[in-house]
Every structure is written in structure tokens, then in C-alpha cells.
C-alpha positions as CSV (number, residue, x, y, z in Angstrom):
1,M,-94.1,41.4,-71.2
2,S,-95.7,41.4,-67.4
3,L,-99.1,43.2,-66.3
4,S,-97.5,45.3,-63.9
5,N,-94.7,46.2,-66.8
6,E,-98.0,46.6,-69.4
7,I,-100.2,48.9,-66.9
8,A,-97.6,51.2,-66.1
9,R,-95.9,51.8,-69.8
10,M,-100.0,52.9,-70.2
11,L,-100.1,55.0,-67.2
12,L,-96.6,56.4,-68.5
13,E,-98.2,56.8,-72.0
14,M,-101.3,58.9,-70.5
15,L,-99.4,61.0,-68.7
16,E,-96.9,61.5,-72.1
17,N,-98.9,64.9,-73.2
18,D,-99.2,67.1,-70.3
19,G,-97.5,65.4,-67.0
20,T,-101.3,64.1,-65.8
21,T,-103.8,62.1,-65.9
22,E,-107.2,60.8,-64.4
23,I,-108.2,57.5,-64.7
24,Q,-111.0,54.8,-63.8
25,R,-109.3,52.1,-62.2
26,N,-112.9,49.5,-62.8
27,E,-112.1,50.7,-66.7
28,L,-108.5,50.4,-66.7
29,A,-108.9,46.9,-65.2
30,Q,-111.5,45.8,-68.0
31,T,-109.4,47.2,-70.4
32,L,-106.6,45.1,-69.7
33,G,-108.4,41.9,-68.1
34,C,-107.1,42.4,-65.0
35,V,-108.7,42.9,-61.4
36,P,-108.3,46.4,-60.5
37,S,-105.7,46.0,-57.8
38,Q,-103.8,44.9,-59.8
39,I,-103.9,49.1,-60.9
40,N,-103.7,49.8,-57.2
41,Y,-100.7,47.8,-56.8
42,V,-98.9,49.5,-60.0
43,I,-99.8,53.0,-58.9
44,S,-98.7,52.2,-55.3
45,S,-95.3,51.2,-56.2
46,R,-94.3,52.7,-59.4
47,F,-96.0,56.3,-58.9
48,T,-94.8,57.3,-55.4
49,P,-93.9,60.6,-54.5
50,E,-90.3,59.2,-54.4
51,Q,-90.6,58.6,-58.2
52,G,-91.9,61.9,-58.8
53,Y,-95.3,61.7,-58.6
54,I,-98.6,63.1,-57.1
55,V,-101.2,60.4,-56.5
56,E,-104.7,61.4,-55.5
57,S,-107.9,59.5,-55.7
58,R,-111.5,59.9,-55.2
59,R,-114.0,57.1,-54.2
60,G,-117.2,56.1,-55.3
61,G,-119.3,55.9,-58.4
62,G,-117.4,58.5,-60.1
63,G,-114.4,58.5,-58.5
64,Y,-111.2,58.1,-60.2
65,I,-107.6,58.0,-59.7
66,K,-105.5,60.7,-60.9
67,I,-101.7,60.9,-61.3
68,T,-99.8,64.1,-61.6
69,R,-95.9,64.4,-63.0
70,M,-94.4,66.7,-60.6
71,K,-92.6,69.8,-62.5
72,L,-90.3,71.7,-60.0
73,D,-87.3,73.6,-60.7
74,R,-84.1,72.5,-59.4
75,P,-83.8,73.9,-55.6
76,S,-87.4,73.0,-55.1
77,L,-87.3,70.1,-56.3
78,I,-84.1,69.2,-54.2
79,M,-86.1,70.6,-51.2
80,H,-89.1,69.0,-51.6
81,T,-87.0,65.8,-51.2
82,V,-85.1,66.7,-48.0
83,N,-88.7,67.8,-46.4
84,C,-90.2,64.3,-47.6
85,I,-87.3,62.1,-46.1
86,G,-87.9,62.1,-42.5
87,D,-86.0,60.9,-39.6
88,A,-85.0,57.6,-41.0
89,L,-84.6,56.4,-44.6
90,D,-84.2,52.5,-46.1
91,F,-82.2,52.5,-49.2
92,A,-84.3,51.1,-51.5
93,T,-86.0,54.6,-50.7
94,C,-82.7,56.3,-50.7
95,R,-81.7,55.3,-54.2
96,A,-85.3,55.5,-55.5
97,N,-84.9,59.6,-54.4
98,V,-82.1,59.7,-56.2
99,L,-82.8,58.3,-59.5
100,N,-85.8,60.1,-59.6
101,L,-83.3,63.6,-59.1
102,L,-81.2,62.2,-61.4
103,H,-84.1,61.4,-64.1
104,S,-85.0,64.7,-63.9
105,G,-81.8,66.6,-64.4
106,A,-81.7,68.0,-60.7
107,I,-78.4,66.2,-60.0
108,N,-75.6,64.6,-62.2
109,T,-74.5,60.8,-62.3
110,Q,-71.2,61.7,-60.2
111,C,-73.6,63.3,-58.3
112,A,-76.1,60.0,-58.1
113,K,-73.6,57.9,-57.5
114,L,-71.4,59.5,-54.6
115,I,-74.4,60.0,-52.9
116,L,-75.5,56.3,-53.0
117,A,-72.3,55.6,-51.9
118,A,-72.5,57.7,-49.4
119,T,-75.5,56.0,-47.7
120,G,-75.1,52.6,-49.4
121,E,-74.7,49.4,-47.1
122,N,-71.1,49.3,-47.0
123,S,-70.7,52.8,-45.7
124,L,-73.3,52.1,-43.1
125,R,-72.5,48.8,-42.2
126,A,-70.1,49.4,-38.5
127,L,-73.1,51.2,-37.5
128,P,-75.9,49.4,-35.2
129,P,-79.4,48.6,-37.5
130,A,-81.1,49.9,-35.1
131,V,-79.6,53.8,-36.5
132,K,-78.4,52.8,-39.4
133,D,-81.7,54.6,-41.1
134,R,-81.5,57.3,-39.1
135,I,-77.7,57.9,-40.5
136,R,-79.0,57.4,-44.0
137,A,-81.2,60.3,-43.6
138,S,-79.2,62.9,-42.4
139,I,-76.6,61.9,-44.9
140,F,-78.7,62.0,-47.3
141,K,-80.7,65.3,-46.4
142,Q,-77.0,67.0,-45.8
143,M,-75.7,65.6,-49.0
144,L,-78.4,67.3,-50.3
145,I,-78.8,70.8,-48.9
146,T,-74.8,71.2,-49.9
147,I,-75.9,70.5,-53.3
148,D,-78.3,72.4,-53.7
149,S,-76.3,75.7,-51.9
150,G,-74.0,75.2,-54.8
151,K,-76.8,75.7,-57.4
152,D,-74.1,75.2,-60.3
153,D,-73.4,71.7,-60.5
């Protein structure tokens, strides 16, 4: 198992009980025998808002990093996602959002597949690269708003 996977596994275990954990980056790095920047890398790449996490940090001698798994009801999670998208969205970020919604139970597998098909590169290939991410964001937002108005998916 790679070091990044090991760090992520440990952090996920710490989140198991109540969905939140506080760590001291330097202490965790010492425990795992790595540099603190490796901890930062894992947190910034695997514990993002798109993946359903809120990360807070406080610097200084008693500093810590607090990771919280978002626990929102279905309509709130969908609207949170819509509000976080912005004006443009690359496919990797779109996919991360869709997987988070799927794993949280906000959407089902069929819905996830439809969103990924509609926002994927094959669907948007005829568009000029300069507008592709803007159109993807618009399609994704509209699909989520439509799903949320259905309420019983």
C-alpha cells in the first residue's frame, strides 16, 4: 500500500466514529515516518469539498487540522453542490461531485451515469475548448436542480 493510501486510510478511520477528527500534522507525520507536506497532499487531494469534506486548519505551536465529513440531507447536499460549482467545471471535478452525491445516497447509480454521460467529453466534443467547462457546469447544475425538484429518486 502506498504512503498516500495509508495516510488516507488512517484519516478515514479517525473519521469513522462521529465524522470529524483533529490531527496535528507533525505528530501524524512522525508516526508514519513521512514529511508533513505528504499529509497536506493527501488532505488537499482526497478530503475536498467535492468529496464531501470540510477542512479547517490553525497554524502555530498548538495548530491542528480539523477534517469534518459533511452530513447534509439530500436537498441540502444537492443545493450545496450546485452552489459550489461556479461558472466552469472540468470533468474530473464534475466526476468527483457526482461520486460524492452517489456515495452519500443523494442520487442513485442510474442518475450518476446519466449525469456523467451528459457532462462527459464525448457529449461536449463538438464545443470549442474555451466554452466546454462553462457548458458542463451549466448542464450539471441544471440536472441537479431538476433532480432535486423530483424529490423521490
